[in-house]
N, CA and C atoms as a LAMMPS dump frame, in Angstrom:
ITEM: TIMESTEP
0
ITEM: NUMBER OF ATOMS
555
ITEM: BOX BOUNDS ff ff ff
-5.0000000000000000e+02 5.0000000000000000e+02
-5.0000000000000000e+02 5.0000000000000000e+02
-5.0000000000000000e+02 5.0000000000000000e+02
ITEM: ATOMS id mol type element x y z
1 1 1 N -242.404 335.805 -419.63
2 1 2 C -241.284 335.626 -418.534
3 1 3 C -241.864 335.032 -417.565
4 2 1 N -241.219 334.193 -416.909
5 2 2 C -241.755 333.521 -415.493
6 2 3 C -241.883 334.567 -414.535
7 3 1 N -242.769 334.341 -413.742
8 3 2 C -243.177 335.35 -412.605
9 3 3 C -243.283 334.284 -411.281
10 4 1 N -243.264 334.99 -410.203
11 4 2 C -243.49 334.544 -408.879
12 4 3 C -244.235 335.198 -408.133
13 5 1 N -244.985 334.768 -407.02
14 5 2 C -245.853 335.507 -406.183
15 5 3 C -245.19 336.541 -405.121
16 6 1 N -245.558 337.477 -404.812
17 6 2 C -244.88 338.344 -403.841
18 6 3 C -244.619 337.478 -402.596
19 7 1 N -245.516 336.626 -402.071
20 7 2 C -245.505 335.923 -400.577
21 7 3 C -243.969 335.223 -400.875
22 8 1 N -243.485 334.592 -401.971
23 8 2 C -242.393 334.116 -401.944
24 8 3 C -241.186 335.131 -401.719
25 9 1 N -241.353 336.102 -402.078
26 9 2 C -240.1 337.368 -402.03
27 9 3 C -240.229 337.636 -400.441
28 10 1 N -241.602 337.783 -399.94
29 10 2 C -241.624 338.424 -398.73
30 10 3 C -240.935 337.174 -397.639
31 11 1 N -241.532 336.444 -398.013
32 11 2 C -241.156 334.911 -396.788
33 11 3 C -239.63 334.917 -396.815
34 12 1 N -238.756 335.11 -397.947
35 12 2 C -237.364 335.304 -397.884
36 12 3 C -237.022 336.189 -397.239
37 13 1 N -237.362 337.396 -397.498
38 13 2 C -236.759 338.503 -396.91
39 13 3 C -237.1 338.609 -395.432
40 14 1 N -238.398 338.09 -394.953
41 14 2 C -238.55 337.78 -393.424
42 14 3 C -237.455 336.744 -392.808
43 15 1 N -237.218 335.386 -393.517
44 15 2 C -236.036 334.586 -392.965
45 15 3 C -234.762 335.587 -392.945
46 16 1 N -234.439 336.45 -393.97
47 16 2 C -233.054 336.938 -394.123
48 16 3 C -233.151 338.227 -392.741
49 17 1 N -233.948 338.67 -392.705
50 17 2 C -234.216 339.923 -391.617
51 17 3 C -234.231 339.294 -390.329
52 18 1 N -234.359 338.033 -390.143
53 18 2 C -234.375 337.456 -388.749
54 18 3 C -233.085 336.695 -388.486
55 19 1 N -232.166 336.506 -389.593
56 19 2 C -231.028 335.751 -389.448
57 19 3 C -229.823 336.689 -389.689
58 20 1 N -229.891 337.767 -390.278
59 20 2 C -228.776 338.58 -390.906
60 20 3 C -228.782 339.812 -390.119
61 21 1 N -227.575 340.131 -389.858
62 21 2 C -227.486 341.568 -389.162
63 21 3 C -227.746 342.555 -390.406
64 22 1 N -228.144 343.715 -389.732
65 22 2 C -228.441 344.873 -390.664
66 22 3 C -227.501 345.156 -391.924
67 23 1 N -226.097 345.185 -391.375
68 23 2 C -225.018 345.261 -392.458
69 23 3 C -225.105 344.175 -393.415
70 24 1 N -225.462 343.09 -393.199
71 24 2 C -225.71 341.843 -394.179
72 24 3 C -226.877 342.097 -395.027
73 25 1 N -227.691 342.575 -394.386
74 25 2 C -229.092 343.082 -395.064
75 25 3 C -228.724 343.783 -396.234
76 26 1 N -227.878 344.82 -395.738
77 26 2 C -227.65 346.202 -396.748
78 26 3 C -226.715 345.644 -397.725
79 27 1 N -225.815 344.545 -397.477
80 27 2 C -225.121 343.979 -398.364
81 27 3 C -225.851 343.251 -399.628
82 28 1 N -226.926 342.61 -398.899
83 28 2 C -227.432 341.526 -399.781
84 28 3 C -228.512 342.655 -400.517
85 29 1 N -228.891 343.574 -399.986
86 29 2 C -230.081 344.535 -401.262
87 29 3 C -229.287 345.343 -402.145
88 30 1 N -227.884 345.704 -401.721
89 30 2 C -227.082 345.915 -402.831
90 30 3 C -226.914 345 -404.102
91 31 1 N -226.661 343.763 -403.907
92 31 2 C -226.849 342.775 -404.863
93 31 3 C -227.899 342.417 -405.574
94 32 1 N -229 342.662 -405.275
95 32 2 C -230.208 342.33 -405.957
96 32 3 C -230.629 343.147 -407.009
97 33 1 N -231.437 342.952 -407.909
98 33 2 C -231.969 343.55 -409.01
99 33 3 C -232.403 344.871 -408.663
100 34 1 N -232.045 345.973 -409.412
101 34 2 C -232.151 347.271 -409.137
102 34 3 C -233.618 347.539 -408.995
103 35 1 N -234.729 347.045 -409.745
104 35 2 C -236.044 347.137 -409.463
105 35 3 C -236.416 346.3 -408.166
106 36 1 N -236.079 345.188 -407.641
107 36 2 C -236.267 344.719 -406.7
108 36 3 C -235.865 345.293 -405.475
109 37 1 N -234.299 346.232 -405.375
110 37 2 C -234.006 346.661 -404.455
111 37 3 C -234.589 347.919 -404.189
112 38 1 N -235.601 348.703 -405.05
113 38 2 C -236.38 349.837 -405.004
114 38 3 C -237.777 349.597 -404.264
115 39 1 N -238.258 348.18 -405.072
116 39 2 C -239.605 347.789 -404.303
117 39 3 C -239.623 347.316 -402.531
118 40 1 N -238.388 346.536 -402.51
119 40 2 C -238.301 346.426 -401.146
120 40 3 C -237.836 347.602 -400.148
121 41 1 N -237.192 348.422 -400.559
122 41 2 C -236.77 349.726 -399.764
123 41 3 C -237.931 350.445 -399.671
124 42 1 N -239.026 350.367 -400.671
125 42 2 C -240.225 351.206 -400.39
126 42 3 C -241.357 351.012 -400.096
127 43 1 N -240.942 349.301 -399.619
128 43 2 C -242.044 348.368 -399.093
129 43 3 C -243.234 348.251 -399.869
130 44 1 N -242.927 348.201 -401.431
131 44 2 C -244.188 347.902 -402.227
132 44 3 C -243.947 346.673 -402.958
133 45 1 N -243.518 345.635 -401.927
134 45 2 C -243.792 343.95 -402.511
135 45 3 C -245.08 343.507 -402.003
136 46 1 N -245.971 343.108 -402.648
137 46 2 C -247.283 342.917 -402.222
138 46 3 C -247.363 341.267 -402.224
139 47 1 N -247.955 340.815 -401.023
140 47 2 C -248.092 339.04 -401.15
141 47 3 C -248.857 338.668 -402.427
142 48 1 N -249.997 339.424 -403.164
143 48 2 C -250.771 338.739 -404.167
144 48 3 C -250.277 339.036 -405.581
145 49 1 N -249.308 339.925 -405.579
146 49 2 C -248.842 340.432 -406.709
147 49 3 C -247.901 339.681 -407.31
148 50 1 N -247.682 339.467 -408.814
149 50 2 C -246.901 338.704 -409.609
150 50 3 C -245.631 339.452 -409.747
151 51 1 N -244.344 338.894 -409.751
152 51 2 C -243.058 339.551 -409.597
153 51 3 C -242.121 338.839 -410.621
154 52 1 N -241.234 339.055 -411.398
155 52 2 C -240.162 338.566 -412.283
156 52 3 C -239.44 337.309 -411.309
157 53 1 N -239.41 336.228 -411.878
158 53 2 C -238.603 335.26 -411.394
159 53 3 C -237.191 335.669 -411.256
160 54 1 N -236.859 336.477 -411.729
161 54 2 C -235.539 337.071 -411.842
162 54 3 C -235.145 337.71 -410.247
163 55 1 N -236.381 338.221 -409.874
164 55 2 C -236.2 338.903 -408.65
165 55 3 C -235.894 337.77 -407.664
166 56 1 N -236.49 336.643 -407.446
167 56 2 C -236.226 335.734 -406.628
168 56 3 C -234.686 334.922 -406.859
169 57 1 N -234.553 334.864 -407.932
170 57 2 C -233.143 334.358 -408.125
171 57 3 C -231.929 335.471 -407.604
172 58 1 N -232.251 336.662 -407.973
173 58 2 C -231.005 337.447 -407.351
174 58 3 C -230.948 337.568 -406.095
175 59 1 N -232.221 337.375 -405.636
176 59 2 C -232.492 337.452 -403.978
177 59 3 C -231.541 336.353 -403.182
178 60 1 N -231.764 335.093 -403.965
179 60 2 C -231.416 333.895 -403.158
180 60 3 C -229.741 333.806 -403.438
181 61 1 N -229.258 334.51 -404.866
182 61 2 C -227.984 334.44 -405.14
183 61 3 C -227.036 335.431 -404.075
184 62 1 N -227.992 336.481 -403.976
185 62 2 C -227.112 337.402 -403.002
186 62 3 C -227.062 336.959 -401.866
187 63 1 N -228.208 336.305 -401.164
188 63 2 C -228.144 335.893 -399.995
189 63 3 C -226.942 334.759 -399.724
190 64 1 N -227.063 333.819 -400.594
191 64 2 C -225.731 332.934 -400.804
192 64 3 C -224.563 333.614 -400.515
193 65 1 N -224.237 334.499 -401.287
194 65 2 C -223.035 334.957 -401.107
195 65 3 C -222.494 335.812 -399.932
196 66 1 N -223.765 336.35 -399.327
197 66 2 C -223.233 336.995 -398.066
198 66 3 C -223.611 336.37 -396.999
199 67 1 N -224.254 335.339 -396.859
200 67 2 C -224.665 334.638 -395.798
201 67 3 C -223.911 333.216 -395.966
202 68 1 N -224.045 332.594 -397.09
203 68 2 C -223.468 331.33 -397.269
204 68 3 C -222.157 331.338 -398.099
205 69 1 N -221.499 330.299 -398.813
206 69 2 C -220.231 330.142 -399.201
207 69 3 C -220.041 330.733 -400.66
208 70 1 N -221.274 331.276 -401.217
209 70 2 C -221.201 331.46 -402.721
210 70 3 C -221.16 330.197 -403.818
211 71 1 N -221.811 329.289 -403.202
212 71 2 C -221.927 328.041 -404.103
213 71 3 C -223.486 327.465 -403.746
214 72 1 N -224.366 328.31 -403.48
215 72 2 C -225.776 328.252 -403.599
216 72 3 C -226.173 327.029 -402.419
217 73 1 N -225.499 326.399 -401.692
218 73 2 C -225.97 325.758 -400.869
219 73 3 C -226.749 326.417 -400.02
220 74 1 N -226.512 327.692 -399.43
221 74 2 C -227.53 328.209 -398.585
222 74 3 C -229.022 328.325 -398.974
223 75 1 N -229.459 327.91 -400.605
224 75 2 C -230.546 328.161 -400.739
225 75 3 C -231.266 326.855 -400.396
226 76 1 N -230.705 326.031 -399.949
227 76 2 C -231.578 324.657 -399.519
228 76 3 C -231.83 325.132 -397.977
229 77 1 N -231.044 325.783 -397.444
230 77 2 C -231.442 326.07 -395.945
231 77 3 C -232.669 326.975 -395.921
232 78 1 N -232.154 328.141 -396.88
233 78 2 C -233.388 329.329 -397.085
234 78 3 C -234.62 328.485 -397.289
235 79 1 N -234.947 327.647 -398.19
236 79 2 C -235.966 327.186 -398.39
237 79 3 C -236.477 326.467 -397.256
238 80 1 N -235.885 325.733 -396.588
239 80 2 C -236.301 325.138 -395.333
240 80 3 C -236.892 325.99 -394.283
241 81 1 N -236.139 327.065 -394.198
242 81 2 C -236.705 328.19 -393.112
243 81 3 C -237.987 329.14 -393.946
244 82 1 N -238.117 329.338 -394.928
245 82 2 C -239.04 329.651 -395.596
246 82 3 C -240.251 329.202 -395.349
247 83 1 N -240.259 327.532 -395.461
248 83 2 C -241.363 326.797 -395.457
249 83 3 C -241.858 326.812 -393.953
250 84 1 N -241.115 326.982 -392.503
251 84 2 C -241.761 327.425 -391.69
252 84 3 C -242.602 328.636 -391.327
253 85 1 N -242.059 329.753 -392.025
254 85 2 C -242.934 330.771 -392.318
255 85 3 C -244.205 330.661 -392.727
256 86 1 N -244.181 329.875 -393.946
257 86 2 C -245.252 329.72 -395.089
258 86 3 C -246.349 328.949 -394.432
259 87 1 N -246.116 327.895 -393.64
260 87 2 C -246.836 327.123 -393.204
261 87 3 C -246.942 327.618 -391.699
262 88 1 N -248.064 328.042 -391.55
263 88 2 C -248.311 328.409 -390.113
264 88 3 C -249.78 328.302 -389.84
265 89 1 N -250.077 328.716 -388.846
266 89 2 C -251.727 328.362 -388.212
267 89 3 C -252.232 327.462 -388.367
268 90 1 N -253.523 327.456 -389.154
269 90 2 C -254.257 326.24 -389.689
270 90 3 C -253.5 325.4 -390.613
271 91 1 N -252.786 325.687 -391.224
272 91 2 C -251.82 325.136 -392.5
273 91 3 C -250.913 323.945 -391.724
274 92 1 N -250.425 324.626 -390.634
275 92 2 C -249.34 324.247 -389.597
276 92 3 C -249.947 322.837 -389.208
277 93 1 N -251.324 322.976 -388.529
278 93 2 C -251.941 321.988 -387.693
279 93 3 C -252.277 320.969 -389.024
280 94 1 N -252.923 321.38 -390.063
281 94 2 C -253.373 320.504 -391.35
282 94 3 C -252.222 319.61 -391.517
283 95 1 N -250.822 320.033 -391.9
284 95 2 C -249.755 319.465 -392.045
285 95 3 C -249.21 318.504 -390.985
286 96 1 N -249.698 318.282 -389.695
287 96 2 C -249.421 317.731 -388.449
288 96 3 C -250.278 316.628 -388.564
289 97 1 N -251.291 316.679 -388.725
290 97 2 C -252.658 316.207 -388.694
291 97 3 C -252.514 314.986 -390.124
292 98 1 N -252.073 315.624 -391.091
293 98 2 C -252.123 314.633 -392.229
294 98 3 C -250.888 314.122 -392.44
295 99 1 N -250.911 313.329 -393.712
296 99 2 C -249.863 312.239 -393.842
297 99 3 C -248.94 313.156 -395.108
298 100 1 N -247.865 312.388 -394.891
299 100 2 C -246.621 312.776 -395.749
300 100 3 C -247.132 312.644 -397.051
301 101 1 N -247.869 311.647 -397.55
302 101 2 C -248.467 311.325 -398.891
303 101 3 C -249.525 312.224 -399.257
304 102 1 N -250.187 312.567 -398.496
305 102 2 C -251.321 313.415 -398.873
306 102 3 C -250.769 314.919 -399.243
307 103 1 N -249.793 315.278 -398.268
308 103 2 C -249.316 316.761 -398.119
309 103 3 C -248.291 316.738 -399.807
310 104 1 N -247.409 315.74 -399.966
311 104 2 C -246.769 315.541 -401.193
312 104 3 C -247.46 315.7 -402.4
313 105 1 N -248.714 314.985 -402.397
314 105 2 C -249.675 315.069 -403.358
315 105 3 C -250.211 316.439 -403.859
316 106 1 N -250.342 317.056 -402.834
317 106 2 C -250.594 318.511 -402.853
318 106 3 C -249.909 319.605 -403.499
319 107 1 N -248.681 319.015 -403.802
320 107 2 C -247.443 320.097 -404.022
321 107 3 C -247.961 320.423 -405.587
322 108 1 N -248.402 320.27 -406.279
323 108 2 C -249.219 320.959 -407.515
324 108 3 C -250.149 322.11 -407.118
325 109 1 N -250.623 321.882 -406.454
326 109 2 C -251.539 323.057 -406.079
327 109 3 C -250.927 323.942 -405.57
328 110 1 N -249.816 323.92 -404.65
329 110 2 C -249.055 324.914 -404.015
330 110 3 C -248.205 325.604 -405.052
331 111 1 N -247.846 324.848 -406.118
332 111 2 C -246.998 325.319 -407.123
333 111 3 C -247.398 326.382 -407.858
334 112 1 N -248.979 326.192 -408.232
335 112 2 C -249.566 326.926 -409.015
336 112 3 C -249.959 328.517 -408.243
337 113 1 N -250.066 328.443 -406.995
338 113 2 C -250.265 329.31 -406.143
339 113 3 C -249.049 330.427 -406.268
340 114 1 N -247.828 329.773 -406.422
341 114 2 C -246.781 330.377 -406.241
342 114 3 C -245.832 331.048 -407.465
343 115 1 N -246.058 330.292 -408.508
344 115 2 C -245.315 330.407 -410.112
345 115 3 C -246.358 330.214 -410.98
346 116 1 N -246.138 331.229 -411.86
347 116 2 C -247.031 331.001 -413.114
348 116 3 C -246.627 330.562 -414.516
349 117 1 N -245.59 329.731 -414.14
350 117 2 C -244.938 328.782 -415.017
351 117 3 C -244.387 327.676 -414.453
352 118 1 N -244.367 326.662 -415.257
353 118 2 C -243.955 325.461 -414.808
354 118 3 C -245.257 324.502 -414.544
355 119 1 N -245.128 322.933 -414.74
356 119 2 C -246.107 322.114 -414.455
357 119 3 C -245.316 321.077 -413.471
358 120 1 N -245.933 321.297 -412.547
359 120 2 C -245.637 320.425 -411.149
360 120 3 C -246.424 319.137 -410.916
361 121 1 N -245.686 318.433 -410.975
362 121 2 C -246.547 316.667 -410.838
363 121 3 C -245.771 315.897 -409.323
364 122 1 N -246.594 315.395 -408.773
365 122 2 C -245.975 314.577 -407.519
366 122 3 C -246.905 313.126 -407.629
367 123 1 N -245.895 312.359 -407.416
368 123 2 C -246.51 310.739 -407.164
369 123 3 C -245.856 310.313 -405.958
370 124 1 N -246.474 309.254 -405.686
371 124 2 C -246.399 308.415 -404.387
372 124 3 C -246.054 307.034 -405.218
373 125 1 N -244.901 306.599 -405.547
374 125 2 C -244.765 305.001 -406.301
375 125 3 C -245.116 303.988 -405.174
376 126 1 N -244.386 304.462 -403.964
377 126 2 C -244.629 303.488 -402.88
378 126 3 C -244.638 304.166 -401.629
379 127 1 N -245.08 303.351 -400.44
380 127 2 C -245.089 304.14 -399.073
381 127 3 C -243.903 304.594 -398.907
382 128 1 N -243.727 305.907 -398.28
383 128 2 C -242.294 306.202 -397.889
384 128 3 C -241.45 306.887 -399.275
385 129 1 N -242.202 307.15 -400.32
386 129 2 C -241.246 307.376 -401.75
387 129 3 C -242.019 308.466 -402.409
388 130 1 N -241.448 309.528 -402.699
389 130 2 C -242.175 310.431 -403.566
390 130 3 C -241.362 310.895 -404.746
391 131 1 N -241.856 311.488 -405.449
392 131 2 C -240.987 311.949 -406.682
393 131 3 C -241.902 313.075 -407.108
394 132 1 N -241.24 314.259 -407.448
395 132 2 C -241.866 315.579 -407.657
396 132 3 C -241.083 315.897 -409.108
397 133 1 N -241.838 316.333 -410.045
398 133 2 C -241.254 316.921 -411.315
399 133 3 C -241.777 318.224 -411.394
400 134 1 N -240.915 319.323 -412.161
401 134 2 C -241.559 320.659 -412.323
402 134 3 C -240.563 320.438 -413.803
403 135 1 N -241.937 320.346 -415
404 135 2 C -241.557 320.3 -416.328
405 135 3 C -241.958 321.693 -416.906
406 136 1 N -241.868 322.099 -418.285
407 136 2 C -242.45 323.156 -418.963
408 136 3 C -242 324.523 -417.952
409 137 1 N -240.663 324.409 -417.267
410 137 2 C -239.866 325.568 -416.871
411 137 3 C -238.304 325.524 -417.381
412 138 1 N -238.025 325.582 -418.65
413 138 2 C -236.693 325.118 -419.176
414 138 3 C -235.533 326.355 -418.425
415 139 1 N -235.74 327.002 -418.086
416 139 2 C -234.857 328.25 -417.439
417 139 3 C -235.046 328.348 -416.07
418 140 1 N -235.443 327.339 -415.325
419 140 2 C -235.633 327.27 -413.945
420 140 3 C -234.298 327.601 -413.26
421 141 1 N -234.237 328.382 -412.383
422 141 2 C -232.915 328.932 -411.613
423 141 3 C -232.423 327.838 -410.692
424 142 1 N -231.206 327.322 -410.969
425 142 2 C -230.577 326.649 -409.926
426 142 3 C -230.609 326.657 -408.319
427 143 1 N -230.818 328.267 -408.26
428 143 2 C -230.966 328.657 -406.68
429 143 3 C -232.411 327.928 -406.476
430 144 1 N -233.238 328.273 -407.209
431 144 2 C -234.74 327.687 -406.982
432 144 3 C -234.987 326.393 -406.788
433 145 1 N -234.322 325.433 -407.488
434 145 2 C -234.189 324.031 -407.403
435 145 3 C -233.867 323.854 -406.331
436 146 1 N -232.9 324.152 -405.633
437 146 2 C -232.056 324.049 -404.204
438 146 3 C -232.893 324.607 -403.374
439 147 1 N -233.474 325.455 -403.161
440 147 2 C -234.499 326.318 -402.343
441 147 3 C -235.817 325.167 -402.36
442 148 1 N -236.279 324.84 -403.376
443 148 2 C -237.105 324.06 -403.349
444 148 3 C -236.886 322.555 -402.811
445 149 1 N -235.842 322.072 -402.83
446 149 2 C -235.084 321.062 -402.262
447 149 3 C -235.52 320.921 -400.556
448 150 1 N -234.925 322.262 -400.028
449 150 2 C -235.088 322.561 -398.756
450 150 3 C -236.234 322.647 -398.46
451 151 1 N -237.373 323.228 -399.174
452 151 2 C -238.561 323.247 -398.593
453 151 3 C -239.18 321.922 -398.629
454 152 1 N -239.138 321.177 -399.513
455 152 2 C -239.571 319.876 -399.56
456 152 3 C -239.397 319.03 -398.236
457 153 1 N -238.01 318.987 -398.219
458 153 2 C -237.493 318.194 -396.731
459 153 3 C -238.24 318.734 -395.819
460 154 1 N -238.405 320.067 -395.477
461 154 2 C -238.963 320.406 -394.457
462 154 3 C -240.385 320.433 -394.332
463 155 1 N -241.001 320.283 -395.469
464 155 2 C -242.647 320.032 -395.424
465 155 3 C -242.853 318.529 -395.271
466 156 1 N -241.874 317.804 -395.719
467 156 2 C -241.915 316.09 -395.329
468 156 3 C -241.765 315.819 -393.685
469 157 1 N -240.884 316.826 -393.302
470 157 2 C -240.383 316.696 -392.061
471 157 3 C -241.725 317.144 -390.743
472 158 1 N -242.234 318.268 -391.333
473 158 2 C -243.605 318.841 -390.582
474 158 3 C -244.561 317.768 -390.577
475 159 1 N -245.121 317.071 -391.679
476 159 2 C -246.231 315.985 -391.957
477 159 3 C -245.715 314.94 -391.181
478 160 1 N -244.668 314.926 -390.478
479 160 2 C -244.519 313.471 -389.581
480 160 3 C -243.34 312.474 -390.217
481 161 1 N -242.704 312.786 -391.545
482 161 2 C -241.547 312.216 -391.945
483 161 3 C -240.466 312.177 -390.987
484 162 1 N -239.797 310.944 -391.237
485 162 2 C -238.532 310.643 -390.383
486 162 3 C -237.403 310.154 -391.425
487 163 1 N -236.106 310.682 -390.789
488 163 2 C -235.217 310.024 -391.812
489 163 3 C -235.27 310.374 -393.084
490 164 1 N -235.28 311.411 -393.45
491 164 2 C -235.757 311.939 -394.722
492 164 3 C -234.349 312.208 -395.653
493 165 1 N -234.57 311.371 -396.756
494 165 2 C -233.543 311.665 -397.741
495 165 3 C -234.147 311.914 -399.095
496 166 1 N -233.862 313.015 -399.512
497 166 2 C -234.257 313.849 -400.613
498 166 3 C -232.771 314.385 -401.608
499 167 1 N -233.194 314.209 -402.898
500 167 2 C -232.163 314.709 -403.807
501 167 3 C -232.454 315.301 -405.035
502 168 1 N -232.007 316.065 -405.964
503 168 2 C -232.238 316.637 -407.205
504 168 3 C -231.83 315.357 -407.977
505 169 1 N -232.514 314.492 -408.381
506 169 2 C -232.499 313.407 -409.313
507 169 3 C -231.945 313.822 -410.684
508 170 1 N -232.688 314.842 -411.106
509 170 2 C -232.534 315.376 -412.471
510 170 3 C -232.778 317.012 -412.465
511 171 1 N -231.51 317.724 -412.991
512 171 2 C -231.825 319.147 -413.229
513 171 3 C -232.727 319.474 -414.238
514 172 1 N -233.162 320.703 -414.226
515 172 2 C -234.195 321.057 -415.394
516 172 3 C -233.187 321.499 -416.6
517 173 1 N -233.548 321.52 -417.851
518 173 2 C -232.893 321.809 -418.725
519 173 3 C -234.205 321.991 -419.991
520 174 1 N -233.619 322.461 -421.35
521 174 2 C -234.39 322.74 -422.367
522 174 3 C -235.601 321.804 -422.611
523 175 1 N -235.16 320.654 -422.324
524 175 2 C -236.032 319.346 -422.517
525 175 3 C -236.353 318.314 -421.438
526 176 1 N -235.688 318.523 -420.513
527 176 2 C -235.837 318 -419.11
528 176 3 C -236.335 318.608 -417.981
529 177 1 N -237.441 317.956 -417.268
530 177 2 C -237.963 318.672 -415.983
531 177 3 C -236.827 318.387 -414.837
532 178 1 N -237.213 319.377 -413.778
533 178 2 C -236.541 319.13 -412.414
534 178 3 C -236.965 317.855 -412.005
535 179 1 N -236.527 316.763 -411.261
536 179 2 C -236.976 315.764 -410.801
537 179 3 C -236.39 315.556 -409.241
538 180 1 N -237.244 315.784 -408.11
539 180 2 C -236.635 315.59 -406.711
540 180 3 C -237.202 314.459 -406.344
541 181 1 N -236.385 313.359 -405.874
542 181 2 C -236.826 312.374 -405.212
543 181 3 C -236.572 312.102 -403.677
544 182 1 N -237.537 311.679 -402.975
545 182 2 C -237.593 311.655 -401.827
546 182 3 C -237.98 310.216 -400.993
547 183 1 N -237.386 310.048 -399.824
548 183 2 C -237.722 308.973 -399.348
549 183 3 C -238.078 309.274 -397.841
550 184 1 N -238.609 308.568 -397.168
551 184 2 C -238.937 308.91 -395.653
552 184 3 C -239.547 307.771 -394.811
553 185 1 N -239.521 307.833 -393.48
554 185 2 C -240.128 306.529 -392.754
555 185 3 C -241.251 307.158 -392.058
C-alpha cells in the first residue's frame, strides 16, 4: 500500500485551517477516512511518520467538496498553497537564488522524501521547458496529480519562472506514468 509522509498531510491541514472557517473544517473532517479523522483530532499525525496515501486522497477530496466545486479543481490551488508552506526558511532562499532548471531536476529527490511509491523523473529538454514523470504508481489518485500540478507551478514561480504554462500531458494508468509538461520564461 502506498504511503505518504505526515508532512504532506500536516501542510494541507495548515492551509485548510488558514483558509476555512471552523464550520468548514468540521465538514471536511467528517468526510475524511475515520482513522485520519481520529489522528487529526487527537493531534497524532507526525511529520516524519508514514501514513496511507488514502488519507491524503480523502483529505483533498473532502476539501474540494467543501471549499471547491466538487470537481477536484481546488486540489490545484491546494498544491500551490502547500508549496508556500513547505518551502520556507533557508529552502525559500535557495529557491530564489537557484534556477528553475535546477529546482526542476531536484523533483525526484523531493518525491522520495514524501512518497514511498512511484519513480519520479524530471528532464529539461530545452531551456524553459521541463517534463516530470511519475511511474510505478498505477493507482495514483487524481487529486494528487492535480495537487502536484499546482505544487510544480508554484515552485517554478518561486524559482523565478515567468509566464508559466503547465499541464497534465498524460494521466497515470496501470501501464502509463503521470506526465507533467511545463514551459516558462
